[in-house]
Structure formats: structure tokens, C-alpha cells
N, C-alpha and C positions, 0 to 999 in steps of 0.2 A: 148428737154423737160426733166424735172426731175421728176421721178415717185417714189413713195413709194409703194411697193408691200407688201401686208399682207397675210401671210400664217400661218397655225397652225396645220393642220391635214393631215394625209396621202394622201387623194385624192388631196389636194391642192398642195402638193409637186410635185405630178405627173403632174398636170396641169401646174404648174409654169415652169417646166423644158424647154419645147419647147418655151414658150412665153418669158421667161427671156433671152434665147439665142438670139432670134430674136430682142427683144427690145433693147438689149445692142449694137446692130450694129449701131443704130442711136441716142439713148438716154442714159441717166444715170438712174440707178435704185438703190434704197436703199431698201434692203430686210429686212423685219421685221418678225420674227418668234414669235408668241404669246406663244408658249409652250403648246398649247392645247393637242397635242400628244408629249410625251417627252421620252418614252422608246427608246433605240437604234433601235430596230426592228420596231418601229412605226414612227421614225423620222430620226435619223442621217444616217441610212443606205441609205435612199433615196437621200440625198445630195451627198453621196459618189458614188452611182451607176449611178445617172442621171446627174452627173457633174453640179449640181446646185451650184451657188456661195454660199459660207457660209453666213449666215445671218449677216447683219451689226448690228442688234440689236436682242437679244433674251430676251423676256419679262419674261419668266419663270413662267407663270401663273399657269400651272398644271391643275389638275382636281378640280371638285367642282360642286355644283348645277348650273343649267343654269343661275340663277340670279347672284350668286356669281362670277362665271367664267366670264360672259359677263361684269359685272361691273368692275372687276379687269382689264380686257382687255381694256375697254373703257378709264379708267383713264390713263393707261400706254401708249396706242396708242396716246391719245391726247398730252401727253408730248413729244412723238417722233415727232409728226407733228408740234408742236410748235418750236422744235429745227431745224428740217430739212426744213420746209416750201416748200413742193413739189408743182409742178404744178398740179398734180393729184394723186389719190390713186387708185390702182388696187386691187380688191378683187375677190375671186373665190368661186363659189358654194353656200353652204347653211349652213355652220357651225356657231358656236358662234363667231369664229374669223371673219367670213364674216360680220355678222350684227354689231359687235363692230367696225370694220373698217369703215363700211358705216356710222354709227352714228357719230363717232368721226370726220370723214372728213366733213360730211354734216353740222354739227354744227359749224365747222370752215370755212364754205363756200369754201371748197376745192372740185373740181369736182371728182366724183367717176366713175370708169369704172368697171362694173360688168361682169365678164366672166362666162358664163352659165346662162344667164338671161332668164326669161319667163317660167321657169319650174313650174309646179303645180301638186301636188298630190290630191288637193282639200280635204285634211284631216288636219284640223287645230289642231288636237291632236298631230301631228308630230312637234317637235320643228324646224325641218328643213324647214317645210312649212312656219312657221312664219318668220324665218330668210330670206328666199328667197323673200317673199313678201315685207318685209320692205326694203331689199337691193335694190330691183328693183325700188321701189317708191322713193328712195333717189339718184338714179344714174343718171349721165349725159350721159354716154355711156352704152348701154345695148347690150352686145354681145350674141345674141341668137344662139342656135345650130341648129334650124330648123324653118320652116315656122309655125309649130304648136305653137312654143314658141312666134313667132312674133305675131300671131293672138291672143294669150292669153294676151299679153301685150296690144294690141290694145283694147281688150275687157275691160281692166281695165283703159283705157284712156291714155295709154302710147304709143306714136307714135314717138315722137321726140327723136333722138339719138339712135334709134333701128337699129341694123345691123344683118342680117342673115349671119353669118360667118362660120357656121359649128361648130363642137365640138372639143375643144382643146385636148380632150383625144384621138381623132383619130390621131392627130399628135404624141402623146406619143407612141401609139401602132405601128404606122408606123416606128418611129425611134428606138424603143427599143425591139420589138418582135424579129427581126433578131439577135440582140445582145444577147437576152436571149437564143436563140437556140445555139449560139456559146459558151456562157460562163457558163450557168447554168448546174449543175450536180444534181439538186434536184430529178429527177426521179431515178437515180442510188442510191442516198442516201436513198430514201424511198423504194427502191425495186419495182418500178412501171413500167409498160409497157404502151406505148401510147394506148389510148382507153380502158384501162383495169381498170379504176377507175373514180369516180366523184370527183369534188371539191365543197366544200361548205364554205360559210361565213355567220356568223350571228352576227350582232352588233346593229341593230336599237333598240332604247329604247322601242318601241312598242312591240318588241319581247322579249327583255332581262328583262324588268321590269314586265312582265306578266308571272307568273309561269306556267299557263296552256299553253300559247303560246310556251314558251321555251321548255317545256316538249314535246308538240306535235311535234315540229320541230325536236328535238333530236331523238324521237322515229321514226319519218318518215325517217330520215337520216340513223338511225341504221338498218332499215329493208331493205335497198337498196340491189339490187342483186350484186352490185360490192362494193369494198371498197370505202369509202367516206373520202377524206382527208379534215380535218377541222382545218385550222389555227385559233387558238382560240384567239379572241380579248380579251384584259384585262377586258373590261366591261362584256363580256360574261362569262369569267372564274369566275369572282366574283359573277355574277348572278346565275351560276350553283351551287356554294357553298351556296349562300344565300337561294336558293329555295330547297336545298337538293336533287339535281338531279344527283349527281356523279355516282350513280349506273347505269344510262343509258349509261354513257361513258365507263364504265368498264364491261358491260355485255359480257359474253364469246361468245354469238352468234351474237353480234353486228358487224357492218362493219366499225365503226368509227376509223379512224387513227387521233389521236389528236396531233397537232404539235404547236409550237410557231408561231406567225405571221412572215411572210416572207418578204424579200425585194422585190422590184418591178420585178427584172429580174427573180428570182425564181418563183414568183407568175405568171408572164406571161407564163413561160415555163410550169408550172403546168396546167394552164388554157388551153393553146393551144393544149395540148395533152390529155385533159380530154374527156370522152364520153359525159358528160354534166356538167353544172355548176348550183349549187343551191345557191341562195343568197338573202339577203334583201338589198344589196347595189346597189344604182343607178349606180355608176361608174363601178362596175363589170358586171352589165347587159349590159352596152355598150361595155366593153371589150370583153365579150362573143360574141356579135354581130360582132365586128370587126374581131375577130379571127375565125368566122364561126363555133362556138360551141353552141349547143342548150342550152337555159337557162330556169330554173324554178325559178320563183321569189317567195320568202317566205313572201309575202305580199298580201293584197287584192287589191292594186292599185299600179300604177307606174307612174313616171313622164315621162318615156320614152315609151310612148304609141305606137310609130311607130314600135318598136321591136315586140310588141304583134301583131299588125296588119299585120306585115310581116311574122308571123308564126314562129319566132325564139325564142319567149319568152312566157311563160305561167304563169299566176298568180294563186297561189294555197293557199295562206294564211298559217295557222299554223296547220291545221288538218292532223294528221299523215296518215290517210287513203287516203286523197286527194293527199298528197305528194307522197305516194307510188304508187298510180294510175298514177300520172303524170310521174313518173320515168318510169313506165312500158310502158305507151303510147309513151313516147319520143323515145323509141327504135324501135317502129313500124312506126314512121313517115318518109316519104320520105323527102329529103332535099328540102325546099322551095326556091324560088328565093331570091337573096341576093342583093337588090338595095343599092346604097350608100346613106343611110338615113341622115347622118350628115356631109356631106362634103367629101373632098378628102384627108384629112390629112395635109392640109396646112393652117389651121385656124390661126396660129400665124402670118403669113405674112399679112393676111387680117385685123387682129386686129391692128397691128402696122401701117398699111396704114390708117386705119380709125382714129387712135389717132393722126396721123401726119396731117391729112387733116384739 
């Protein structure tokens, strides 16, 4: 079979790495990069580190409002599909690249395979929630990471083509965490000791677009008892300037270590040696779980509810006092059981088998 795979953002590069390698053993793949993430440390570094084949087509869409960005992607993806005429299109996750790929393919009657199907935050204010709902309802194959996702799809009337295959990011952690331990020198570069710091990431629009939310999160992080390493997403850096919050970053008594976004291997190494991880990212919540590191989620909800139920993840929102309390509580908790919530790290093989069937 001949597939077009559409990626455009950091999490999708990480998810595509194990599946592209497995897919190309039996099939042909035409890789399209929308350009949603375009800085070297948000895009190109992942292709170099994870041995992802270079894109066959780079659409160069760049940033913009949701409507502008998605519309530009839709026009350009449609032209690619008209030229390539694949048997199916593969999309990942919940970004604007995801929904644009789903719409373009579905309107041309090309089957869609959605990797990471069935996730729901039940918050329609999140653009990611809109993207994942639309993508699921347009897809032919729906590759769900857990039974919770399968049940959610069934509740929406989607049962045909649904496969519980586990989470593709478990494959990425299985493959690349040992490599990170061998190659990464990020701890030495930052002068950090294992267990002597926290890692944080903040990029969701619900946090960066709201000055009060962003200020609360930064204050909560800066009051932590250990240093907090914060690789600063371009969107977050711009929001800090826009909201006039630079003083929180530079406070002399603060614990924030601000750095540029990292490649995947450095980020994995930073995460797997952290005392805890604080994030609003769905992907990093999962990585924290796979690496056995406690997670504090800077949101009021999560798509990955199983990590909360297992005791490895805590939802705290953006209140600085609640964040500080959660950090303090985390140090007192005994390590809970760690069941394999999202498969065994061989999801790519099951996806390829389902596509071939």
C-alpha cells in the first residue's frame, strides 16, 4: 500500500518515528511536513535525532491564527493528495495539521488512519479537542491508546475500524530513552544532578493566552523548593512578553532556569532524571508515566485520565498556591503501582498489521 503521512508539530515527529520505520518494511510512505512547527529546535532536530526520513514535501505553512493556518494547510495538502494519490492518509494526535489532513483526505474519499484516536478532554474551548473530534469522525482506522478511548468512541457511535493498539509514544520512549542516557549531556551542561530539579513545560493556548493563568503558573513554578528547568516554547515566550510577565522569570529568589526548547534526546534525559515534571502537555504527561516520574498537570482536565487514577499524575490548574502545594505533597507520596496503561511499546507493529489486514 502507498501511504501519505502528515506531520507538522513536535509531538507528531516523535510519534511518526517508530511507525514510519515499521511501515516502510512493507509499504511505501510519502511524508508531508506542514511546517506548523518550523524552528530548528522545534522541528529539524527531531528528524536528525530520531532517524525520521526527510519529508518528501514541506508545505512551509508557518504560524497564524487557527483558521488561517488550517485553511492554508487544507489547500496545500489537497494539492499533494491530488498528485500522489495514496491508498490512505495517516494523521497523528490533535493539531491543526491533524484536522487539515483529515478534512483534505475525507473530501477526496481517501481513507484516513488516525493514530491516537478517542481522546477527550471534554473542553471544547481547547482547539485540540475540536481537532481530535473532527479527525475521529472522519477516519476509517481509529487507533486508540486504551480501552477508555475505545469506550469514548463507542459512546459517540464509532465502533467500526476501532483498534486498541496502545500508545505510539510508548514505542518512542522504549526506543529512545536508552539512547538519551548514552548520548545526552544536558545535565552536565546545565549543572544539574539527578533528582535535584524539576522540569516544566507550558504551551497550551488556554494557559498562554490568559495572563492570569500564565502568571499563576510562573509564580507557582518559581516558588518550588528545587530549581525548575523550563524549556520555553516560542508561543509561551511571546505570551510572557505580551502580558508583561518578564519580572517573574528574572526574580532573584526564583527557581526558574529558562532555556530554549530541547531536542527529544535531551528532553528525555532531563525528564527521566527529574524529581517531578510539571506540564500542560498531553504527550509529556505520558512520557512522565513511562519514565516513572511523578507528574503535575497544569490544567483542570486531562485526556490521559488513567495516569491520574493510577496516582502518577495530579491536576492542579493555574493557581500558584495549588501548584506549590502539589509540589510539596508530591515529595511526601510513596511510589504507587505502575501498571502498563497504554500497551507494551510495540504499538507500531499492531498498527501496521491492522492497516495490512
